[in-house]
N, C-alpha and C positions, 0 to 999 in steps of 0.2 A: 281683361283683354277685350277682344271683339266678341260678337255674339257667340253663344255656345251652341252645341249641337241640339239642345233642347229648346232653342229659341221659339217662342210662340208664333203662330201664324199672324201675319200682318192684318189680314182681314178674313174673318170667317164667313162673312155674308156676301160681300160684293166682289165679283171677279175672283172667286175662290181658287180656281185652277191656275190662273195667271199669277196670283199672289203666292200660291203654293210653290210654283216653279221659281219665282223670284227668291223666295225664302230658301229653297233648297240650293239655288245657285249662290246665295249669300253665305250659307253654311259651308258649301264646298270651297268657296274662296277663303273663308276663315280657316278651314282645315288646311288648305294649301299653305297659307301664311304660317300657321302654327307648326306644320311639318318642316317648312323651310327654316323657321327659327330654331326648332329642335335639332335639325341637321347641322346648322351653324354652331350651336352650343356643343354638340357632340364632337364636332371637328376641333373646336377650341380646346375641349377637354383632352382629346387625344394629343394635340400639340403640346399642351401644358405637361402632360405625362412624359412625353418625349424630352422636353426641355428639362424637366425635373430629373429624369434619368441621366441625361447628359451632364447636368450640373453635379449630380452625386458622383458620377464616374470621374469627372474633372477634379472634384474635391478629394476623392480617394487617391487619385494619382498625385495631386499636389502634396497631400499629406505624406504619401510614401516617399516622394522625392525629397521633401524637407527633412524627413527622418534620416534619409541617406546622407544628405548634406551635413546635418548635425553630427552624425557619426563620423564623417570624414573630417569635419572641423575638430572634433574631440581628439581624433587620432593625430591630426596635424599639430594641435596644441601640445599633446603629450610628447610627441617626437621633438618639437622645438624646445620644450622645457628640458628634456633629457640632454639634448645637444648643448644647451646653455650651461647646464650643470657640469657637463664634461669639459667644456671650454674653460669655465672658471677654475676647475680643478687642475687642468693642464697649464693654464697661464694666469696665475693669481695676480702677479705684478701688473700685467697688461690690463687686466680687468679693473684693478684699482685705479690705474692711470686713466683709462677710458672713462670711468665714473667721475673722476676728478675733473677731466676735461669737459664733460657734459655739464657738470655742476657749475664750472666757471663760465661756460657759455650762457647758461640760463641766468646767472647772476649779472653778466654783462648786458644781456638783453633786457633784464628787469630794470636796470638803472635808466634806461632810455625812456 
């Protein structure tokens, strides 16, 4: 990076006090820049933690809702299958007629 806190003095012989002040000012400016960079980095880190937490909460919510939807679909499928079996048992001739009609329709469409 920029000069460190232990940066050697620019000139030990000529204008020693002026050079010492300039060096201290340079080091202070460097420290300010480093503190600003660290503050920015910490801010980004906190933001990423918040985003990660929100994403995890969203994922958990999505997983929970998808499990609920899957359970509802399974119940609906079971109910539909039960109703279909009951309809076939009550009306076997109509079921055979409907199946034959669908078969003829598919055959007719396949010829085209």
